[in-house]
C-alpha positions as CSV (number, residue, x, y, z in Angstrom):
1,M,-2.7,15.2,2.0
2,K,-2.1,13.8,-1.5
3,L,-2.1,10.1,-2.4
4,T,-0.6,9.1,-5.9
5,V,-0.8,5.4,-7.0
6,V,2.5,4.2,-8.1
7,G,1.9,0.7,-8.8
8,Y,-1.3,-1.4,-8.4
9,W,-0.9,-4.7,-10.1
10,G,-1.1,-7.9,-7.8
11,G,1.9,-10.7,-8.2
12,Y,3.6,-9.2,-10.9
13,P,3.7,-5.9,-12.9
14,G,2.0,-5.2,-16.1
15,V,3.9,-3.9,-19.1
16,N,5.6,-0.6,-18.1
17,E,4.0,-0.6,-14.5
18,A,4.4,-1.8,-11.4
19,T,2.9,-3.7,-8.2
20,S,2.0,-2.6,-5.0
21,G,3.5,1.1,-4.2
22,Y,1.5,4.4,-3.1
23,L,3.1,7.8,-2.6
24,L,1.5,9.7,0.3
25,R,2.3,13.2,0.7
26,H,1.8,15.9,3.4
27,E,3.4,18.9,4.8
28,G,6.4,18.1,2.8
29,F,6.7,14.6,4.0
30,N,6.9,11.9,1.4
31,L,5.9,8.5,2.6
32,L,6.1,5.3,0.4
33,I,3.7,2.6,1.2
34,D,5.0,-0.8,0.1
35,C,7.7,-0.9,-2.6
36,G,6.9,-3.8,-5.1
37,S,8.4,-4.8,-8.5
38,G,8.5,-1.8,-10.9
39,V,7.8,0.8,-8.2
40,L,11.2,2.6,-8.2
41,G,11.0,3.5,-11.9
42,Q,7.4,4.7,-11.6
43,L,8.2,6.6,-8.4
44,Q,10.7,9.0,-10.4
45,N,7.6,10.1,-12.4
46,Y,6.3,12.0,-9.2
47,I,9.4,12.7,-6.8
48,K,13.1,12.5,-7.0
49,L,14.6,9.4,-5.0
50,E,16.4,11.8,-2.5
51,E,13.3,13.4,-1.8
52,L,11.7,10.4,-0.3
53,S,11.2,10.8,3.6
54,A,10.3,7.1,4.8
55,V,9.0,3.7,3.5
56,I,6.3,1.2,5.2
57,L,6.0,-2.3,4.3
58,S,2.9,-4.3,4.9
59,H,4.6,-7.5,4.2
60,Y,7.4,-9.3,2.6
61,H,5.8,-10.8,-0.5
62,H,7.8,-9.9,-3.8
63,D,5.0,-7.9,-5.0
64,H,5.2,-5.6,-2.1
65,V,9.0,-5.4,-1.3
66,A,10.9,-6.3,-4.6
67,D,12.4,-2.8,-5.2
68,I,13.7,-2.4,-1.8
69,G,17.2,-3.5,-3.1
70,P,17.0,-1.1,-6.2
71,L,16.2,1.6,-3.9
72,Q,19.0,0.7,-1.5
73,Y,21.4,1.1,-4.5
74,A,19.7,4.3,-5.4
75,R,20.3,5.8,-2.0
76,L,23.9,4.5,-2.0
77,V,24.5,6.2,-5.4
78,G,22.8,9.3,-4.3
79,K,25.1,9.3,-0.9
80,F,28.3,9.1,-3.4
81,L,27.0,11.8,-5.4
82,G,26.1,14.2,-2.2
83,K,22.4,14.1,-2.9
84,T,21.5,11.9,0.2
85,G,23.2,12.0,3.3
86,V,20.8,10.5,5.9
87,E,19.4,6.9,6.4
88,L,16.0,6.2,5.0
89,P,14.0,4.8,7.7
90,I,11.8,1.5,6.1
91,Y,9.2,0.5,8.5
92,A,8.2,-2.9,8.9
93,H,7.2,-5.9,11.3
94,T,9.6,-8.3,12.4
95,S,7.8,-11.5,11.9
96,D,10.2,-12.3,9.0
97,S,13.4,-11.8,10.8
98,E,15.7,-12.3,7.5
99,G,13.5,-9.9,5.5
100,F,13.5,-7.2,8.3
101,T,17.2,-7.3,8.4
102,S,17.8,-6.9,4.9
103,L,16.2,-3.4,5.3
104,S,19.2,-2.0,6.8
105,Y,22.1,-1.5,4.2
106,K,25.4,0.2,4.4
107,G,24.3,3.3,6.3
108,V,21.7,4.6,3.6
109,T,18.6,2.8,4.7
110,K,17.6,1.4,8.1
111,G,14.8,-1.1,9.1
112,I,12.6,0.3,11.8
113,A,10.3,-2.1,13.5
114,Y,6.6,-1.3,14.2
115,Q,4.5,-2.8,16.8
116,P,1.4,-3.7,15.1
117,S,-0.5,-3.5,18.5
118,L,0.4,0.1,19.0
119,P,-0.1,3.2,16.5
120,I,3.0,5.0,15.4
121,H,3.7,8.3,14.1
122,I,5.9,8.8,10.9
123,G,6.2,12.3,10.0
124,P,2.5,13.9,10.0
125,F,1.0,10.5,9.8
126,E,-0.5,8.3,12.7
127,I,-0.6,4.9,11.4
128,S,-2.6,2.1,13.3
129,F,-2.6,-1.7,12.1
130,L,-4.7,-4.8,11.4
131,K,-3.3,-8.2,11.1
132,T,-4.9,-9.5,7.8
133,Q,-5.7,-12.9,6.7
134,H,-3.0,-13.9,4.1
135,P,-0.3,-16.7,3.6
136,A,2.4,-14.3,5.1
137,V,1.9,-12.2,8.1
138,C,0.6,-8.9,6.7
139,Y,-0.8,-5.8,8.2
140,A,-3.3,-3.5,6.9
141,M,-2.9,0.2,7.6
142,R,-5.2,3.0,8.8
143,I,-3.3,6.5,8.0
144,T,-4.5,9.5,9.7
145,T,-3.8,13.4,9.6
146,I,-6.1,16.2,10.3
147,K,-7.0,16.2,6.8
148,G,-8.4,12.9,6.6
149,T,-8.0,9.1,6.7
150,I,-7.2,6.6,4.3
151,V,-7.2,2.8,4.9
152,F,-4.9,0.4,2.9
153,T,-6.2,-3.0,3.3
154,A,-2.7,-4.6,2.0
155,D,-3.4,-8.3,1.0
156,S,-6.1,-10.4,2.5
157,S,-9.1,-12.3,2.2
158,Y,-12.3,-11.0,3.6
159,I,-12.4,-10.3,7.4
160,E,-15.2,-8.6,9.3
161,D,-12.6,-6.7,11.5
162,F,-12.1,-4.5,8.3
163,V,-15.5,-2.8,8.9
164,A,-14.6,-1.3,12.3
165,F,-10.8,-0.6,11.1
166,S,-12.2,1.4,8.0
167,E,-15.2,3.1,9.6
168,N,-15.9,6.6,8.0
169,A,-12.4,6.5,6.2
170,D,-12.4,9.0,3.4
171,L,-10.8,6.3,1.3
172,L,-10.5,2.9,1.2
173,L,-8.0,1.3,-0.6
174,C,-8.9,-2.2,-0.9
175,E,-7.4,-5.3,-2.5
176,C,-9.3,-6.8,-5.2
177,N,-7.5,-9.6,-6.9
178,L,-10.7,-11.6,-7.9
179,Y,-14.1,-11.3,-9.4
180,A,-17.4,-11.8,-7.7
181,G,-18.2,-15.5,-7.1
182,Q,-14.4,-16.4,-7.0
183,D,-13.4,-17.5,-3.6
184,G,-10.0,-16.1,-2.3
185,S,-10.2,-17.2,1.3
186,N,-7.5,-19.8,0.7
187,M,-5.5,-17.6,-1.4
188,G,-5.6,-14.6,1.2
189,H,-7.2,-12.2,-1.5
190,M,-10.6,-10.6,-1.6
191,N,-13.1,-10.3,-4.7
192,S,-15.0,-7.3,-5.7
193,H,-18.1,-8.1,-3.5
194,D,-15.9,-8.5,-0.5
195,A,-14.3,-5.0,-1.0
196,A,-17.6,-3.4,-1.5
197,T,-19.0,-5.0,1.4
198,I,-16.4,-3.5,3.7
199,A,-16.7,0.0,2.0
200,S,-20.6,-0.3,2.4
201,K,-20.5,-1.7,6.2
202,A,-17.9,0.9,7.1
203,N,-19.6,3.9,5.4
204,V,-16.2,5.0,3.7
205,K,-16.4,8.0,1.4
206,E,-14.6,6.4,-1.6
207,L,-13.6,2.9,-2.7
208,I,-10.7,2.5,-4.8
209,L,-9.8,-1.2,-6.1
210,T,-6.4,-2.1,-6.1
211,H,-3.9,-5.2,-6.5
212,L,-5.7,-6.0,-9.5
213,P,-5.8,-9.3,-11.5
214,H,-4.1,-10.1,-14.7
215,F,-7.3,-11.5,-16.4
216,G,-10.7,-10.3,-17.2
217,D,-12.0,-7.0,-17.5
218,H,-11.4,-4.6,-14.7
219,Q,-14.5,-2.4,-15.5
220,Q,-16.4,-5.4,-14.5
221,L,-15.1,-5.2,-10.7
222,V,-16.4,-2.0,-10.7
223,K,-20.0,-2.9,-12.0
224,E,-19.9,-5.9,-9.3
225,A,-18.9,-3.6,-6.5
226,S,-21.4,-1.1,-7.4
227,T,-24.2,-3.7,-6.7
228,I,-23.4,-3.5,-3.0
229,Y,-21.7,-0.1,-2.4
230,N,-23.4,3.1,-3.5
231,G,-20.6,5.4,-3.1
232,K,-17.7,6.4,-5.5
233,I,-15.8,3.6,-7.0
234,D,-12.7,3.8,-8.8
235,L,-9.9,1.5,-10.4
236,A,-6.4,2.0,-9.3
237,K,-4.1,3.0,-12.0
238,S,-0.6,4.5,-12.5
239,G,-0.6,8.2,-11.5
240,L,-4.2,8.2,-10.1
241,I,-4.4,11.0,-7.5
242,R,-6.8,11.8,-4.6
243,E,-6.2,15.0,-2.6
244,W,-7.9,16.2,0.8
């Protein structure tokens, strides 16, 4: 199982980079988790677009879905060129009916609803969901294979349910849009101490801070988190890879 960070910025992409997007590969299956602004251009550094097997979305904010439209155009062009012949499945919840409907496009992509109360299997991955605390309906994901477990918090303020949901994960990919002392409860975002608290209580093996802010020194986030969590901590960055 191989995870590659495609994009990690919160809100909008940094220069020549992207917002939320993570490529998870196992047994020849290529799953894209979120498809935010700038993701499509960055994704092609790692795989050809026709090699993408499926996409899964946490919610419908632009920094998580903005490049779905360009991806659909890419698949359409690929179909004309004979590179792609099957519909690309895009898994998402249906709380935003207009957003969900837009995922199906001209026979090149097809929206498939996941039921958040039930785990699903996508290729070699088993995925279960946790509703987060965010202005838009959003779901965290626990993704498991025989090789290991990754938990992606998506966007959320701190909720205690994350602890059990993340228990003993090999990697916690946790949003960290704020610095310690900043309260994100009304914004639906976490700070460095929130992320570290989950990692410590859940006994995860590694914490990667992502959905990073456009201000301050990101290394400070690591320093702040390390006062609570004693395990390995890293910052998400373009091209960061973890393998199990």
